C-alpha positions as CSV (number, residue, x, y, z in Angstrom):
1,X,-22.5,39.6,12.6
2,X,-20.8,36.8,10.7
3,X,-22.8,33.6,10.4
4,X,-21.6,30.0,10.5
5,X,-21.8,28.3,7.1
6,X,-21.1,24.9,5.5
7,X,-20.7,24.7,1.8
8,X,-21.4,21.4,0.2
9,X,-20.1,20.2,-3.2
10,X,-21.8,17.1,-4.6
11,X,-19.9,15.3,-7.3
12,X,-20.0,12.1,-9.4
13,X,-17.2,9.6,-8.9
14,X,-15.3,11.0,-12.0
15,X,-15.3,14.5,-10.3
16,X,-18.0,16.2,-12.4
17,X,-20.5,18.3,-10.6
18,X,-23.7,16.6,-9.5
19,X,-27.2,17.5,-10.6
20,X,-29.7,19.9,-9.1
21,X,-32.1,18.9,-6.3
22,X,-29.9,16.5,-4.3
23,X,-30.9,16.5,-0.7
24,X,-28.2,17.0,1.9
25,X,-28.6,16.9,5.7
26,X,-26.6,18.6,8.5
27,X,-26.7,16.4,11.6
28,X,-25.3,17.2,15.0
29,X,-22.6,14.8,16.2
30,X,-24.8,13.9,19.2
31,X,-27.7,13.2,16.9
32,X,-30.6,15.0,15.2
33,X,-30.9,17.1,12.1
34,X,-29.8,20.7,12.5
35,X,-30.7,21.9,9.0
36,X,-30.7,20.8,5.3
37,X,-30.3,22.0,1.7
38,X,-30.8,21.0,-1.9
39,X,-28.1,21.4,-4.5
40,X,-28.3,24.0,-7.3
41,X,-27.4,23.3,-10.9
42,X,-23.7,23.3,-10.2
43,X,-24.0,20.6,-7.6
44,X,-23.5,22.9,-4.6
45,X,-25.6,24.2,-1.7
46,X,-25.0,26.0,1.6
47,X,-26.3,25.4,5.1
48,X,-26.1,27.6,8.2
49,X,-25.7,25.6,11.5
50,X,-27.3,26.8,14.6
51,X,-24.1,26.7,16.7
52,X,-20.4,25.9,16.6
53,X,-19.5,22.3,17.1
54,X,-19.0,19.0,15.2
55,X,-21.5,18.0,12.5
56,X,-22.0,15.2,10.0
57,X,-23.0,16.3,6.5
58,X,-25.0,13.5,5.0
59,X,-26.2,12.8,1.4
60,X,-29.8,11.6,1.6
61,X,-31.3,11.1,-1.8
62,X,-33.3,8.2,-3.2
63,X,-31.4,6.1,-5.8
64,X,-28.0,7.0,-4.5
65,X,-25.9,5.3,-1.9
66,X,-25.5,7.3,1.4
67,X,-22.3,9.3,1.8
68,X,-21.2,11.5,4.7
69,X,-18.3,13.6,6.0
70,X,-17.6,15.2,9.3
71,X,-17.0,18.9,9.6
72,X,-15.6,20.7,12.6
73,X,-16.8,24.3,13.1
74,X,-14.6,24.9,16.1
75,X,-12.5,28.1,15.8
76,X,-13.6,28.5,12.1
77,X,-16.7,30.0,10.6
78,X,-16.8,28.2,7.2
79,X,-16.7,24.5,6.4
80,X,-16.3,22.9,3.0
81,X,-17.4,19.3,2.3
82,X,-17.4,17.2,-0.9
83,X,-19.8,14.3,-1.2
84,X,-19.9,11.7,-3.9
85,X,-22.9,10.4,-5.8
86,X,-22.8,6.6,-6.3
87,X,-25.7,4.4,-7.5
88,X,-27.4,2.6,-4.6
89,X,-27.1,-0.7,-6.7
90,X,-23.9,-0.3,-8.6
91,X,-22.9,-2.6,-11.4
92,X,-20.9,-5.5,-9.9
93,X,-17.8,-4.9,-12.1
94,X,-17.4,-1.2,-11.8
95,X,-18.0,-0.2,-8.2
96,X,-15.9,2.4,-6.6
97,X,-13.8,0.8,-3.8
98,X,-12.6,2.1,-0.5
99,X,-9.0,0.8,-1.0
100,X,-7.7,4.3,-0.5
101,X,-8.5,7.9,0.6
102,X,-11.4,9.8,-1.1
103,X,-10.6,10.9,-4.6
104,X,-10.1,14.7,-4.9
105,X,-11.9,16.7,-7.5
106,X,-9.9,17.6,-10.6
107,X,-9.5,21.2,-9.4
108,X,-8.2,20.1,-6.0
109,X,-5.9,17.6,-7.7
110,X,-4.4,20.3,-9.8
111,X,-3.8,22.5,-6.8
112,X,-2.2,19.6,-4.9
113,X,0.1,18.7,-7.9
114,X,1.2,22.3,-8.2
115,X,2.0,22.4,-4.5
116,X,4.1,19.3,-4.7
117,X,6.0,20.7,-7.7
118,X,6.8,23.8,-5.6
119,X,7.7,21.7,-2.6
120,X,10.2,19.6,-4.7
121,X,11.7,22.9,-5.9
122,X,12.3,24.0,-2.3
123,X,9.6,26.7,-2.4
124,X,7.6,26.0,0.7
125,X,5.7,29.3,0.8
126,X,4.4,28.8,-2.8
127,X,3.6,25.2,-2.0
128,X,1.5,26.3,1.0
129,X,-0.6,28.6,-1.2
130,X,-1.6,25.6,-3.4
131,X,-2.1,23.2,-0.5
132,X,-4.3,25.7,1.3
133,X,-6.3,26.3,-2.0
134,X,-6.8,22.5,-2.1
135,X,-7.9,22.6,1.5
136,X,-10.5,25.1,0.8
137,X,-12.0,22.8,-1.8
138,X,-11.6,19.6,0.2
139,X,-10.9,20.5,3.9
140,X,-11.3,16.9,5.1
141,X,-9.2,15.2,2.5
142,X,-6.4,13.2,4.3
143,X,-3.8,13.7,1.5
144,X,-4.3,17.5,1.8
145,X,-4.0,17.5,5.6
146,X,-0.9,15.2,5.4
147,X,0.9,17.6,3.1
148,X,0.0,20.6,5.3
149,X,1.5,18.6,8.2
150,X,4.7,18.2,6.2
151,X,4.9,22.0,5.7
152,X,4.4,22.5,9.4
153,X,7.1,19.9,10.2
154,X,9.5,21.7,7.8
155,X,8.9,24.9,9.8
156,X,9.7,23.0,13.0
157,X,6.1,23.4,14.2
158,X,5.6,19.8,15.4
159,X,2.4,20.6,17.3
160,X,0.7,21.9,14.1
161,X,2.1,18.9,12.1
162,X,0.7,16.5,14.6
163,X,-2.6,18.2,14.6
164,X,-2.8,18.0,10.8
165,X,-1.9,14.3,10.7
166,X,-4.3,13.5,13.5
167,X,-7.0,15.3,11.5
168,X,-6.2,13.3,8.4
169,X,-6.6,9.9,10.2
170,X,-9.8,11.2,11.9
171,X,-11.4,11.3,8.4
172,X,-9.6,8.3,7.0
173,X,-8.2,6.0,9.7
174,X,-6.1,4.0,7.3
175,X,-4.2,6.9,5.8
176,X,-0.7,5.2,5.9
177,X,1.3,8.3,5.3
178,X,-0.2,10.2,8.2
179,X,-0.1,7.2,10.5
180,X,3.6,6.8,9.6
181,X,4.4,10.5,10.2
182,X,2.5,10.4,13.5
183,X,4.4,7.3,14.6
184,X,7.7,9.0,13.7
185,X,6.7,12.0,15.8
186,X,5.8,9.9,18.8
187,X,9.1,7.9,18.4
188,X,11.1,11.1,18.4
189,X,9.3,12.2,21.6
190,X,10.1,8.7,23.1
191,X,6.4,8.0,23.4
192,X,7.0,4.3,22.5
193,X,3.6,2.8,23.3
194,X,1.8,5.4,21.2
195,X,4.3,5.0,18.4
196,X,3.9,1.3,18.4
197,X,0.1,1.4,18.2
198,X,0.1,4.0,15.3
199,X,2.9,2.3,13.3
200,X,1.2,-1.1,13.6
201,X,-1.9,0.5,12.0
202,X,0.4,2.0,9.3
203,X,1.9,-1.3,8.3
204,X,-1.5,-2.9,8.3
205,X,-2.8,-0.1,6.0
206,X,0.2,-0.4,3.7
207,X,2.4,-3.4,4.1
208,X,4.6,-2.1,1.3
209,X,5.7,1.0,3.2
210,X,9.3,0.4,4.0
211,X,9.4,3.5,6.2
212,X,6.6,2.3,8.4
213,X,8.2,-1.1,8.9
214,X,11.6,0.6,9.6
215,X,10.1,2.9,12.2
216,X,8.1,0.1,13.9
217,X,11.3,-2.0,14.0
218,X,13.1,0.9,15.8
219,X,10.3,1.1,18.3
220,X,10.3,-2.6,19.0
221,X,14.1,-2.8,19.4
222,X,13.9,-0.1,22.0
223,X,11.3,-2.1,23.8
224,X,13.6,-5.1,23.5
225,X,11.1,-7.1,21.3
226,X,14.1,-8.2,19.2
227,X,12.5,-11.0,17.2
228,X,9.5,-8.9,16.1
229,X,11.8,-6.0,15.4
230,X,14.0,-8.1,13.1
231,X,10.9,-9.2,11.2
232,X,9.8,-5.6,10.4
233,X,13.4,-4.6,9.7
234,X,13.7,-7.4,7.2
235,X,10.5,-6.4,5.5
236,X,11.6,-2.8,5.3
237,X,14.8,-3.9,3.5
238,X,12.9,-6.3,1.3
239,X,10.6,-3.5,0.1
240,X,12.7,-0.4,0.3
241,X,16.1,-1.9,-0.8
242,X,18.8,0.8,-0.5
243,X,16.2,3.4,0.5
244,X,15.8,1.4,3.7
245,X,19.5,1.1,4.6
246,X,18.7,2.5,8.0
247,X,16.6,-0.7,8.6
248,X,19.8,-2.7,8.3
249,X,21.2,-0.9,11.4
250,X,18.0,-1.8,13.3
251,X,18.2,-5.4,12.1
252,X,21.8,-5.6,13.3
253,X,20.8,-4.4,16.7
254,X,17.9,-6.8,16.9
255,X,20.2,-9.7,16.0
256,X,22.6,-8.5,18.7
257,X,19.8,-8.4,21.2
258,X,18.9,-12.0,20.3
259,X,22.6,-12.9,20.8
260,X,22.9,-13.7,17.0
261,X,26.3,-12.0,16.7
262,X,27.3,-13.6,13.4
263,X,24.0,-12.4,11.7
264,X,24.5,-8.9,13.2
265,X,28.1,-8.7,11.9
266,X,27.1,-9.9,8.4
267,X,24.2,-7.4,8.3
268,X,26.6,-4.5,9.1
269,X,29.2,-5.6,6.6
270,X,26.5,-6.0,3.9
271,X,25.4,-2.4,4.7
272,X,28.9,-1.0,4.4
273,X,29.3,-2.8,1.0
274,X,26.2,-0.8,-0.3
275,X,28.0,2.6,0.1
276,X,25.5,4.0,2.6
277,X,25.4,7.7,3.7
278,X,28.3,9.0,5.8
279,X,26.2,9.0,9.0
280,X,25.0,5.4,8.4
281,X,28.5,4.2,7.6
282,X,29.9,5.8,10.8
283,X,27.2,4.2,12.9
284,X,27.5,0.8,11.2
285,X,31.3,0.8,11.7
286,X,30.9,1.7,15.4
287,X,28.4,-1.1,15.9
288,X,30.7,-3.5,14.0
289,X,33.6,-2.6,16.2
290,X,31.5,-3.1,19.3
291,X,30.4,-6.5,18.2
292,X,33.8,-7.6,17.1
293,X,35.4,-6.5,20.4
294,X,37.5,-3.8,18.7
295,X,37.5,-0.4,20.5
296,X,36.4,2.3,18.1
297,X,36.4,6.1,18.5
298,X,34.1,7.0,21.4
299,X,33.3,3.3,22.2
300,X,34.3,0.8,24.8
301,X,35.8,-2.5,23.8
302,X,33.7,-5.6,24.4
303,X,35.0,-9.1,25.3
304,X,35.1,-11.0,22.1
305,X,34.8,-14.3,24.0
306,X,31.7,-13.2,25.9
307,X,28.5,-14.8,24.5
308,X,26.5,-11.8,25.6
309,X,28.3,-9.0,23.9
310,X,25.8,-6.3,23.1
311,X,26.0,-3.0,21.2
312,X,27.7,-0.2,23.0
313,X,24.9,2.2,22.2
314,X,21.3,1.5,21.4
315,X,20.5,5.1,20.4
316,X,19.9,4.8,16.6
317,X,20.1,8.0,14.6
318,X,16.6,9.3,14.1
319,X,15.7,10.1,10.5
320,X,14.2,13.6,10.0
321,X,10.5,13.7,9.4
322,X,10.1,12.6,5.8
323,X,13.4,14.2,4.9
324,X,13.2,13.0,1.3
325,X,10.1,15.1,0.8
326,X,11.5,18.2,2.4
327,X,15.1,18.4,1.2
328,X,15.5,20.4,-2.1
329,X,18.0,18.0,-3.5
330,X,15.9,14.9,-2.9
331,X,13.1,13.6,-5.1
332,X,9.6,13.0,-4.0
333,X,8.8,9.4,-2.8
334,X,8.4,7.0,-5.7
335,X,4.9,5.7,-6.3
336,X,6.3,2.2,-7.2
337,X,8.6,-0.1,-5.2
338,X,12.3,-0.3,-5.5
339,X,13.8,-2.4,-8.3
340,X,14.8,-6.0,-7.4
341,X,18.4,-5.3,-8.2
342,X,18.8,-2.2,-6.0
343,X,20.1,-4.5,-3.2
344,X,20.0,-8.0,-1.9
345,X,17.6,-8.7,1.0
346,X,19.3,-10.1,4.1
347,X,20.1,-13.8,4.3
348,X,21.3,-15.9,7.2
349,X,25.0,-15.8,8.1
350,X,25.3,-19.5,8.6
351,X,26.9,-19.9,5.2
352,X,24.8,-23.1,4.5
353,X,25.6,-24.4,1.0
354,X,22.8,-23.5,-1.4
355,X,21.9,-26.6,-3.5
356,X,21.0,-24.7,-6.7
357,X,20.8,-27.7,-9.0
358,X,18.6,-29.6,-6.5
359,X,16.4,-26.5,-6.1
360,X,16.1,-26.1,-9.9
361,X,15.0,-29.7,-10.4
362,X,12.6,-29.9,-7.4
363,X,10.9,-26.6,-8.2
364,X,10.7,-27.6,-11.8
365,X,8.7,-30.7,-10.8
366,X,6.4,-28.7,-8.6
367,X,5.7,-26.2,-11.4
368,X,5.0,-29.1,-13.8
369,X,2.5,-30.4,-11.2
370,X,1.0,-26.9,-11.0
371,X,0.6,-26.8,-14.8
372,X,-1.2,-30.2,-14.8
373,X,-3.7,-29.1,-12.1
374,X,-4.1,-25.4,-12.8
375,X,-7.1,-25.9,-15.1
376,X,-8.9,-27.9,-12.5
377,X,-9.7,-25.0,-10.2
378,X,-11.7,-21.8,-10.3
379,X,-11.4,-18.8,-7.9
380,X,-13.0,-15.5,-7.2
381,X,-10.7,-12.8,-8.4
382,X,-11.0,-9.3,-6.9
383,X,-9.3,-6.5,-8.8
384,X,-8.5,-3.2,-7.1
385,X,-7.4,-0.6,-9.6
386,X,-5.8,2.8,-9.0
387,X,-5.0,5.3,-11.7
388,X,-2.2,7.6,-10.4
389,X,-0.6,10.9,-11.3
390,X,3.1,11.6,-11.4
391,X,3.2,12.1,-7.6
392,X,1.5,8.8,-6.8
393,X,-1.8,10.4,-5.9
394,X,-4.9,8.4,-7.0
395,X,-7.0,10.1,-9.6
396,X,-9.5,7.3,-10.0
397,X,-10.3,3.9,-8.3
398,X,-12.3,0.9,-9.3
399,X,-13.1,-2.5,-7.9
400,X,-14.1,-5.4,-10.1
401,X,-14.9,-9.0,-9.2
402,X,-14.6,-12.0,-11.6
403,X,-15.0,-15.7,-11.7
404,X,-11.5,-16.7,-12.6
405,X,-10.2,-19.7,-14.5
406,X,-6.8,-20.3,-16.1
407,X,-5.8,-23.0,-18.5
408,X,-2.2,-23.9,-19.5
409,X,-1.7,-26.3,-22.4
410,X,1.3,-27.6,-24.2
411,X,0.8,-26.7,-27.9
412,X,4.0,-28.5,-28.9
413,X,7.2,-29.5,-27.1
414,X,8.7,-26.3,-25.7
415,X,5.7,-24.1,-26.1
416,X,3.0,-23.6,-23.5
417,X,-0.2,-21.6,-24.1
418,X,-1.8,-19.8,-21.1
419,X,-5.4,-18.7,-21.3
420,X,-7.2,-16.7,-18.6
421,X,-11.0,-16.6,-18.4
422,X,-12.9,-14.0,-16.4
423,X,-16.6,-14.7,-16.2
424,X,-16.1,-17.3,-18.9
425,X,-14.6,-14.7,-21.3
426,X,-11.1,-13.8,-22.6
427,X,-12.3,-10.3,-23.6
428,X,-9.8,-7.6,-22.7
429,X,-12.3,-4.8,-22.1
430,X,-13.1,-6.3,-18.7
431,X,-10.1,-4.2,-17.4
432,X,-10.1,-0.5,-16.4
433,X,-8.4,2.0,-18.7
434,X,-8.5,-0.6,-21.5
435,X,-5.2,-2.1,-20.3
436,X,-5.4,-5.8,-19.6
437,X,-2.9,-7.2,-17.1
438,X,-2.7,-11.0,-17.7
439,X,-0.4,-13.8,-16.6
440,X,-0.9,-13.5,-12.9
441,X,-0.6,-17.3,-12.6
442,X,2.2,-17.8,-15.1
443,X,5.2,-16.1,-13.4
444,X,6.1,-19.5,-11.8
445,X,6.8,-20.7,-15.3
446,X,10.2,-19.1,-14.9
447,X,11.2,-22.4,-13.2
448,X,9.4,-24.7,-15.7
449,X,11.8,-27.0,-17.5
450,X,10.7,-25.5,-20.8
451,X,11.7,-22.0,-19.8
452,X,14.2,-22.2,-16.9
453,X,17.1,-22.4,-19.4
454,X,16.1,-18.8,-20.6
455,X,17.3,-17.5,-17.2
456,X,20.5,-17.1,-15.3
457,X,19.9,-18.4,-11.7
458,X,21.9,-17.7,-8.6
459,X,21.1,-18.7,-5.0
460,X,21.7,-15.9,-2.6
461,X,21.2,-17.9,0.6
462,X,18.8,-19.0,3.2
463,X,16.3,-16.8,5.0
464,X,12.7,-16.7,6.3
465,X,9.4,-15.9,4.6
466,X,6.2,-15.9,6.8
467,X,8.0,-18.0,9.4
468,X,9.1,-20.6,6.8
469,X,12.8,-21.4,6.0
470,X,13.3,-20.6,2.4
471,X,16.0,-20.4,-0.3
472,X,16.3,-17.0,-1.9
473,X,17.0,-17.3,-5.6
474,X,17.7,-14.5,-8.1
475,X,16.8,-14.9,-11.8
476,X,17.6,-12.8,-14.9
477,X,16.8,-13.1,-18.6
478,X,19.8,-14.6,-20.3
479,X,21.4,-12.1,-22.7
480,X,21.3,-14.6,-25.6
481,X,17.7,-15.7,-25.0
482,X,14.5,-13.8,-26.0
483,X,11.8,-13.1,-23.5
484,X,9.1,-15.7,-23.9
485,X,6.9,-15.2,-20.7
486,X,6.0,-11.5,-20.9
487,X,4.9,-9.5,-23.9
488,X,3.1,-6.2,-24.6
489,X,0.9,-5.2,-27.6
490,X,0.1,-1.6,-28.5
491,X,-2.0,-1.2,-31.6
492,X,-0.3,-3.4,-34.2
493,X,3.0,-3.4,-32.4
494,X,4.0,-6.4,-30.4
495,X,7.0,-6.6,-28.0
496,X,8.5,-9.4,-26.0
497,X,10.2,-8.3,-22.8
498,X,12.7,-10.0,-20.5
499,X,12.3,-10.3,-16.8
500,X,14.5,-10.3,-13.7
501,X,13.5,-11.0,-10.2
502,X,13.7,-13.0,-7.1
503,X,11.9,-16.1,-5.8
504,X,11.6,-17.4,-2.2
505,X,11.4,-21.2,-2.3
506,X,10.5,-23.4,0.7
507,X,13.6,-25.2,1.9
508,X,11.4,-28.2,2.9
509,X,8.8,-28.7,0.2
510,X,10.5,-26.6,-2.6
511,X,7.2,-24.9,-3.2
512,X,7.4,-21.3,-4.4
513,X,6.3,-19.1,-1.5
514,X,6.7,-15.6,-3.1
515,X,8.0,-14.1,-6.3
516,X,9.0,-10.5,-7.3
517,X,9.8,-9.4,-10.8
518,X,10.8,-6.3,-12.8
519,X,11.5,-5.6,-16.4
520,X,15.0,-6.7,-17.5
521,X,15.2,-3.3,-19.3
522,X,12.8,-0.5,-20.2
523,X,11.1,-0.3,-23.6
524,X,11.0,3.4,-24.7
525,X,9.4,2.6,-28.1
526,X,6.1,1.9,-26.3
527,X,6.8,4.1,-23.3
528,X,7.1,1.0,-21.0
529,X,9.2,2.2,-18.0
530,X,7.9,0.2,-15.0
531,X,6.5,-3.3,-14.6
532,X,6.9,-4.4,-11.0
533,X,5.0,-7.4,-9.8
534,X,5.0,-9.4,-6.6
535,X,3.0,-12.6,-6.2
536,X,2.3,-14.4,-2.9
537,X,1.5,-18.1,-2.9
538,X,0.1,-20.4,-0.3
539,X,-1.3,-23.9,0.3
540,X,-5.0,-24.4,-0.6
541,X,-6.4,-27.6,0.8
542,X,-9.3,-29.3,-1.0
543,X,-11.0,-31.6,1.4
544,X,-13.2,-33.5,-1.1
545,X,-10.2,-34.8,-3.1
546,X,-7.8,-34.7,-0.1
547,X,-5.3,-32.7,-2.1
548,X,-3.4,-29.5,-1.3
549,X,-2.2,-27.2,-4.1
550,X,0.1,-24.1,-3.8
551,X,-1.8,-21.4,-5.6
552,X,-1.5,-17.6,-5.9
553,X,-3.3,-15.7,-3.1
554,X,-2.6,-12.1,-4.1
555,X,-0.4,-10.0,-6.4
556,X,0.6,-6.4,-6.5
557,X,1.3,-4.8,-9.9
558,X,2.8,-1.3,-10.6
559,X,2.8,-0.3,-14.2
560,X,4.1,2.8,-16.1
561,X,3.0,2.1,-19.7
562,X,2.1,4.4,-22.6
563,X,1.4,7.4,-20.3
564,X,-0.6,5.4,-17.7
565,X,0.5,5.0,-14.1
566,X,-1.4,2.1,-12.6
567,X,-1.4,0.2,-9.3
568,X,-3.5,-3.0,-9.3
569,X,-4.0,-5.6,-6.6
570,X,-5.4,-9.0,-7.6
571,X,-6.7,-11.1,-4.8
572,X,-7.8,-14.8,-5.3
573,X,-10.3,-16.4,-2.8
574,X,-12.9,-19.1,-2.8
575,X,-10.9,-21.7,-4.6
576,X,-12.9,-24.6,-6.0
577,X,-11.5,-27.8,-7.4
578,X,-13.4,-29.7,-10.1
579,X,-12.6,-32.9,-11.9
580,X,-14.3,-35.6,-14.0
581,X,-14.9,-39.0,-12.6
582,X,-13.7,-41.4,-15.3
583,X,-14.8,-44.6,-13.6
584,X,-17.5,-46.4,-15.6
585,X,-19.8,-49.2,-14.4
586,X,-20.9,-51.5,-17.2
587,X,-23.9,-53.8,-16.7
588,X,-26.3,-55.7,-18.9
589,X,-29.2,-53.7,-20.4
590,X,-32.6,-54.1,-18.7
591,X,-34.8,-56.9,-20.1
592,X,-38.3,-56.1,-21.3
593,X,-41.1,-57.4,-19.0
594,X,-42.9,-60.5,-20.1
């Protein structure tokens, strides 16, 4: 008779085996302890449940924070669970964060990486062996189950694919890849309400997923929620650039649904100018003919004078499930966002004249005001750090919190000095991996009168950001000017680098709402290949002084530097403004008593 068994592996956050004597409980899902065990010297122990069913494996040991995982013993006899030992009172600057799925052990990471290599080489059978090996080590890991679902989808077993992805989000509900894949499956089955719910969770979990935004836009346009569909389609194009060309088709249909024919026509023409795939080009031309009132092959002519001309067909071509992962000729998804120059995000078709000189002058004044006030506030900075492998899977995560202060001073005309203080220190060892990422507040200096002449500016048009009308402005380091805002040091080597990027500037107040920047060119000498940064700004009111400042709220940084692949999120909260009251009251000194 074969007995049920659950094998538990207890590990430290760095993946090393835990010590002997750690107490682990097996609790039934409906409550109550079924059995327990204590780890051996290699950090493992085994338990034998009394019956099949769903159980919670719980780490219960003094001095360590609780950890638990669910294991399903339904249709299987053996379960495998990995628990992590974390101090119950961790140091405030080096706590493991829940910003992503659980970290795999080094052995499981190795198996997963080998499987991805085989998958990219169009060897699905070999890939499956490695993914299943990883699943034996970490059966409840969402990344593992997601990839097993991809293999099932490749074999046209959509039921098994769906089961794997649902299993992944049952263990980690914010697993964006599995949520996106599920949403795509529901969309292909025309289960629009379920697709909408899942894809909304996907974009909430990862707002930088162009695929999730594109799929959600497709669902919404089918539900005739045109305005909301356009917003997600624009976000998909903004993040995915040419990878998200399909979102431009959805955007055009959303504009047509809103009776914004000019915008729809411009969107389709912009798409055709980007040399899309053959299928996308055919579809775009068909929609363009319909909107323009020209009969195309297999379409009916519309009345060009009719204000309610709509697209002939609302059936957008459905992309295959994660085709870029499954096609032998395609690369694996990039772990960093597309370059700012891959394509231009959509702008309005009104053709409104873009007052570049006025924008340059007004924004310059706002940035000068920012420089004058920036050292008058402090903030709480939360740093979420991920170390990634070549496939974009996290190998380590950390979360640190600082008291943040920045000071910008003009050392001499034409030279500004930026100093950042974290917990009243400028020490660089406060950062993970001994790689300091500074200058989160200084990207706006691109538009400071001291530096703006270092860049070639072009206004791309008017659009929307967060519901605000904004001007979209591109900047690039001038070829005859050295980079002065960004530099790298490695050992005794020091390199200045140029920047290119895009800024979205309020059309009313000329405040910078958002910025995105990339390296103007790579620096192979120090193995600097990626430096992609986005910064979001917003108004921060200070009631005591009755003043509102536009300050950075969060920034995303992707870095491939000297062999390190890093994703960092800096979030700024709890802004406090301080100042010195310079008013003096002079009165006569007190007279001695008689």
